[in-house]
C-alpha positions in Angstrom: 78.2 114.6 42.2 76.6 117.5 44.0 73.0 118.2 44.4 71.5 121.7 43.9 71.1 121.9 47.6 74.8 121.4 48.1 75.7 123.9 45.5 73.4 126.5 47.0 75.0 125.9 50.4 78.4 126.7 49.0 77.1 129.8 47.3 75.6 131.1 50.6 78.9 130.7 52.4 81.0 132.9 50.1 81.9 135.4 52.7 82.2 133.1 55.7 85.3 132.1 57.7 83.9 128.6 58.3 82.3 126.2 55.9 81.0 122.8 57.3 78.7 120.7 55.2 75.7 119.9 57.5 74.6 116.3 57.9 71.4 117.1 56.0 73.3 117.5 52.8 75.9 114.8 53.1 75.3 113.2 49.8 78.4 111.1 48.8 80.1 114.1 47.2 82.8 112.9 44.8 84.2 116.3 43.8 84.2 119.8 45.1 83.3 123.0 43.2 86.0 124.8 41.3 84.9 128.3 42.4 87.1 128.4 45.5 88.4 131.9 44.6 85.2 133.3 46.1 86.1 132.1 49.6 88.8 134.5 50.3 88.1 134.7 54.1 87.7 131.0 54.7 89.7 129.8 57.7 88.0 126.4 58.5 86.7 123.9 55.9 84.9 120.6 56.8 84.2 118.1 54.0 83.8 115.0 56.1 81.8 111.9 55.3 81.8 111.9 51.6 83.4 110.0 48.7 86.2 112.4 47.9 89.4 111.0 46.4 91.1 114.2 45.3 90.7 118.0 45.5 90.9 120.5 42.7 94.2 122.3 42.2 92.5 125.6 42.5 91.9 125.0 46.2 95.3 126.5 46.8 93.8 130.0 46.4 92.5 129.6 50.0 95.5 131.4 51.5 93.6 132.1 54.7 92.7 128.5 55.4 93.9 127.2 58.8 91.9 124.1 59.5 90.9 121.4 57.0 88.8 118.3 57.8 88.6 115.6 55.2 87.7 112.7 57.5 85.8 109.6 56.4 86.4 110.0 52.6 88.4 107.8 50.2 91.7 109.6 49.8 94.7 107.3 49.1 97.2 110.1 48.9 97.4 113.7 50.1 96.3 116.1 47.3 99.0 118.3 45.9 97.1 121.5 46.5 97.2 120.9 50.3 100.9 121.5 50.4 100.3 124.9 48.8 98.1 126.2 51.6 100.4 128.7 53.3 98.6 129.0 56.6 97.1 125.5 57.1 97.7 124.6 60.8 95.5 121.5 61.2 94.7 118.7 58.8 92.5 115.7 59.4 92.4 112.7 57.0 91.0 110.3 59.6 89.2 107.2 58.2 90.5 107.3 54.7 92.6 104.9 52.6 96.0 106.3 53.1 98.9 103.8 52.9 101.9 106.1 53.7 102.7 109.1 55.8 104.9 111.4 53.8 105.6 115.1 54.1 105.2 115.3 50.3 102.1 117.6 49.6 102.0 118.7 53.3 102.5 122.4 54.2 105.7 121.8 56.3 106.1 125.5 57.2 102.7 125.8 58.9 101.3 122.4 59.9 101.1 121.8 63.7 98.4 119.2 64.0 98.0 116.1 61.8 95.3 113.4 62.2 95.7 110.2 60.2 93.9 107.9 62.6 92.1 104.8 61.1 93.8 104.5 57.7 95.8 101.7 56.1 99.2 103.4 56.7 102.0 100.8 56.6 105.0 103.1 56.1 106.2 106.4 57.6 108.5 108.0 55.0 111.9 109.2 56.3 110.9 112.7 55.0 108.5 113.0 58.0 111.4 114.9 59.6 110.5 117.8 57.4 107.4 118.4 59.5 109.4 120.5 61.9 106.5 122.4 63.4 104.1 119.5 64.1 103.1 119.3 67.8 100.4 116.7 67.6 100.5 113.6 65.4 97.6 111.1 65.5 98.5 107.7 63.9 96.5 105.1 65.9 94.6 102.3 64.2 96.9 101.8 61.2 99.3 99.1 60.1 102.6 100.8 60.9 105.4 98.3 61.8 108.3 100.7 62.4 108.9 104.3 63.3 111.8 106.0 61.5 114.4 107.8 63.5 113.8 110.9 61.3 110.7 111.5 63.3 113.1 112.7 65.9 113.8 115.7 63.7 110.4 117.0 64.6 111.6 118.9 67.7 108.2 120.5 68.4 106.4 117.2 68.7 104.5 117.0 72.0 101.9 114.3 71.5 102.0 111.2 69.4 99.3 108.5 69.2 100.5 105.1 67.8 98.1 102.7 69.4 96.8 99.6 67.6 99.4 99.3 65.0 101.9 96.5 64.2 105.0 98.1 65.8 107.3 95.2 66.9 110.6 97.0 67.2 111.5 99.6 69.9 110.9 103.2 69.0 114.1 105.0 68.1 115.7 106.9 71.0 115.8 109.9 68.6 112.0 109.9 68.9 111.6 109.0 72.6 114.1 111.7 73.7 112.3 114.5 71.9 112.6 117.5 74.2 108.9 118.4 74.3 107.3 114.9 74.0 104.9 114.6 76.9 102.0 112.4 75.7 102.3 109.0 73.9 100.1 106.0 73.4 101.4 102.5 72.2 98.8 100.1 73.4 97.7 97.3 71.0 101.2 96.9 69.5 103.5 93.9 69.8 105.9 96.0 71.8 103.1 96.9 74.3 100.9 93.9 74.4 97.6 93.9 76.2 98.2 92.8 79.8 96.7 89.5 81.0 93.1 90.2 82.0 92.4 89.9 85.6 89.3 92.1 85.7 86.0 90.8 87.0 83.5 89.8 84.4 80.0 91.1 85.3 76.9 89.5 83.8 75.4 92.0 81.3 71.9 91.2 82.7 72.8 92.8 86.0 73.6 96.1 84.3 71.3 98.8 83.1 71.8 102.5 82.2 69.9 105.5 81.0 70.9 106.8 77.6 69.3 110.1 78.4 71.6 110.7 81.4 75.1 111.2 80.0 77.9 111.8 82.6 80.7 112.2 80.1 82.0 111.5 76.6 85.5 110.4 75.4 87.3 109.1 72.3 86.5 105.5 73.2 82.9 105.8 74.5 80.2 107.4 76.5 79.6 107.3 80.3 76.0 107.0 81.5 74.2 107.0 84.8 73.3 103.3 85.5 72.7 100.6 88.0 74.4 97.4 88.9 72.6 95.0 91.2 70.2 98.0 92.0 73.1 100.2 93.1 73.8 103.5 91.3 76.9 103.3 89.2 78.6 104.9 86.2 78.5 102.8 83.1 80.9 103.3 80.2 79.7 102.0 76.9 82.6 101.6 74.4 82.0 102.7 70.8 81.4 99.7 68.5 84.6 98.9 66.6 86.1 102.0 68.3 88.9 103.6 66.3 89.4 106.7 68.4 92.7 108.4 68.8 93.8 106.6 71.9 93.5 102.8 71.6 91.3 99.7 72.0 88.5 99.0 74.5 90.2 95.7 75.5 93.4 97.4 76.4 91.6 100.1 78.4 89.6 97.5 80.3 92.8 95.4 81.0 94.7 98.5 82.3 91.8 99.2 84.6 92.5 95.8 86.2 96.1 96.8 87.0 95.4 100.2 88.6 94.5 100.0 92.3 94.8 103.4 94.0 92.3 105.4 96.1 92.9 108.5 93.9 92.4 106.7 90.6 89.0 106.2 89.0 88.9 102.6 87.8 86.4 100.0 86.9 84.7 97.5 89.2 84.5 95.2 86.3 83.4 94.8 82.6 80.6 93.1 80.8 80.7 91.5 77.4 78.7 91.7 74.2 77.1 88.7 72.6 80.2 88.1 70.6 82.4 88.1 73.7 83.9 91.6 73.1 84.3 94.2 75.8 81.0 96.2 75.6 81.2 98.3 78.7 82.7 98.9 82.2 81.1 99.5 85.6 82.6 102.3 87.7 81.9 103.9 91.0 79.4 106.8 90.6 81.1 110.1 91.6 78.1 112.5 91.8 80.1 115.5 92.7 83.0 114.9 90.3 83.9 117.8 88.0 86.8 117.9 85.5 89.4 120.5 86.3 90.2 121.5 82.7 88.9 121.8 79.1 90.2 119.7 76.3 92.8 121.2 74.0 91.4 123.6 71.4 92.5 124.5 67.9 94.5 127.3 69.5 96.2 125.4 72.3 96.7 122.2 70.2 98.3 119.9 72.8 97.6 121.9 76.0 94.4 122.1 78.0 92.4 125.0 76.8 91.3 126.6 80.1 89.9 125.7 83.5 86.4 124.2 83.5 83.5 126.3 84.7 83.5 124.4 88.0 87.2 125.0 88.6 87.8 128.6 87.8 88.6 129.8 91.3 90.7 127.2 92.9 92.6 128.2 96.1 96.3 127.7 96.6 95.6 124.8 98.9 93.4 123.2 96.3 96.0 123.6 93.6 98.8 122.1 95.8 96.5 119.2 96.7 95.8 118.4 93.0 99.5 118.6 92.2 100.3 116.1 95.0 97.4 113.7 94.4 98.2 113.3 90.7 101.9 112.7 91.5 100.9 110.0 93.9 98.8 108.2 91.3 101.5 108.4 88.7 104.1 107.1 91.1 101.8 104.1 91.7 101.3 103.6 88.0 104.9 103.6 86.9 105.9 101.4 89.8 103.7 98.8 88.1 105.0 99.6 84.6 102.0 101.5 83.4 102.0 104.7 81.4 98.8 106.8 81.6 99.4 108.5 78.3 96.8 111.2 78.8 97.8 113.3 81.9 95.6 116.3 81.4 93.5 118.4 83.7 90.4 117.5 81.7 91.1 114.0 83.0 91.5 115.0 86.6 88.2 115.0 88.6 87.6 117.0 91.7 85.5 114.6 93.8 84.2 116.6 96.7 86.0 116.1 100.0 87.9 113.1 98.7 90.1 115.3 96.5 91.3 115.1 93.0 91.3 111.7 91.2 92.9 110.6 88.0 90.6 109.2 85.3 90.6 107.9 81.7 92.9 105.0 80.8 92.1 105.0 77.1 95.7 105.9 76.1 97.4 103.8 78.7 99.9 100.9 78.0 102.3 98.7 79.9 106.1 98.9 79.5 109.3 97.4 80.9 110.5 100.1 83.2 113.9 98.5 83.6 114.5 98.6 79.9 112.7 101.9 79.1 112.8 104.3 82.0 112.4 107.1 79.5 108.6 106.4 79.2 108.3 107.6 82.8 110.4 110.7 82.1 108.1 111.5 79.2 105.1 111.4 81.5 106.9 113.5 84.1 106.9 116.3 81.5 103.1 115.9 81.1 102.8 116.2 84.9 104.9 119.3 84.7 102.6 120.8 82.0 99.7 120.1 84.3 101.4 122.0 87.2 102.2 124.9 84.9 98.6 125.2 83.9 97.3 125.1 87.5 99.8 127.7 88.7 99.1 130.0 85.7 95.3 129.8 85.8 94.7 130.0 89.5 97.8 131.5 91.1 98.8 134.0 88.4 102.2 132.4 88.4 104.3 131.1 85.5 106.9 128.4 85.9 110.1 128.6 83.8 110.3 126.1 81.0 113.6 125.5 79.1 111.9 123.2 76.6 110.5 126.3 75.1 112.9 128.7 73.3 111.4 131.8 74.8 110.5 130.2 78.1 107.0 129.8 79.5 107.3 132.8 81.9 107.7 135.5 79.4 104.2 136.9 79.8 103.7 140.4 81.0 101.8 140.8 84.3 102.5 137.2 85.4 104.5 136.4 88.5 107.3 133.8 88.4 107.6 130.9 90.8 109.6 131.9 93.9 113.1 130.4 94.2 113.3 127.3 96.5 113.2 123.5 96.4 109.9 123.3 94.5 111.2 125.8 91.9 114.4 123.6 91.6 112.2 120.5 91.2 110.2 122.1 88.4 113.3 123.2 86.7 114.5 119.6 86.5 111.1 118.5 85.1 110.6 121.3 82.6 113.9 120.8 80.7 114.7 119.2 77.4 116.8 116.3 78.6 114.3 113.5 79.2 116.6 111.3 81.2 117.7 114.2 83.3 114.2 114.5 84.8 113.4 113.0 88.2 111.2 109.9 88.6 107.8 110.1 90.1 109.2 108.5 93.3 111.7 111.4 93.5 108.9 113.8 92.9 106.7 112.3 95.6 109.5 112.3 98.1 110.4 115.9 97.4 106.8 117.1 97.6 106.3 115.2 100.9 109.3 117.0 102.3 108.2 120.5 101.4 106.2 122.5 104.0 103.7 123.9 101.4 102.6 120.3 100.6 102.4 119.1 104.2 98.6 119.4 104.3 98.2 117.4 101.1 100.8 114.8 102.2 99.3 114.3 105.6 96.1 112.8 104.2 98.0 109.9 102.8 100.5 108.9 105.5 
């Protein structure tokens, strides 16, 4: 039922473009009003944290609606009216009771971002191939055992999260070879088991942190300013029973034990909760560290939204240094059979004179690089996207991209990358044939040879 306060709130928002129920009136709503025809201008609707199991058929009058949040409710199936929303671009049904992913009742001609994290999904229907425009698909923390080859019909798919499921058979090549696929997570599945833990266990009593001094937030937890044995450190506290989009705390902690590179931000060790679960990690404090990008927005979907405030005016030398540093770390990772899964500028930290460092291993997983070299080529495309953004934002230069029908460089007033060996390398990377892309070892060797990267390369000889 709805209280008078809730009804009044709906009435007050008749002419708004956004409608979000504030936490003060979350009241276990079991049904929504039937007067949706009054919300002609509505573009974003949030009805999270209620007891909804269905939606009224009249909701399909919201022809302007682009974003719909129905997280943490009790939906078991997708309401029929959702498929009739002609402009719906983003749909979240995170934390419901869904048991199947099916394109039935989804707006296949408009949907680009679908979040079904933390449900009870066991089956992906073969009709998923009808979601031809989907770019971002979030399916972590479900009970999926197999991924159908029909997902490979979703040629625009760029990011897929499949962590913490029951996948025991290899993903179809039709899916892994998708031309735009650049970001993938598979940790917590039988096909990507958590690596044997080698990290140092730190006594919890030796760790303290200040909850008022937050250094950063992520899908899996929050990083605070803290102390370990009286030394200033960064302390990451994992969300209890975290069901974020990436994966599990145990996998993230284990991956940290496998990564050993001076340009990677990793943990000194972990500490456990009273029930022996990973509660937090201790990391080096990087007081001058600033992220180089902003997380993807509703508009950019799978791409970093913009440079961060602290990285709006990077010089050419700084850009080339970041490009080289990230390539070095990724070459190290893949030589050890580790996928980062989240290569974005919002996860690259500029750390004073020490240069750019790669952080955040929440989406990472281990793989057999002899059997599945394609995982490296998928991540090569993610690195290529990062390079594109850096050159576009800071050097007013676009880099041609044949994974996109119109090409990435078709913007007026933007320079194109000058012909040469670096341009040739980027052409191999930003092309639809996954296995035709170079490895990170090839990339590192090529960059080290190029005069424009000599300054960056000289620091690591």
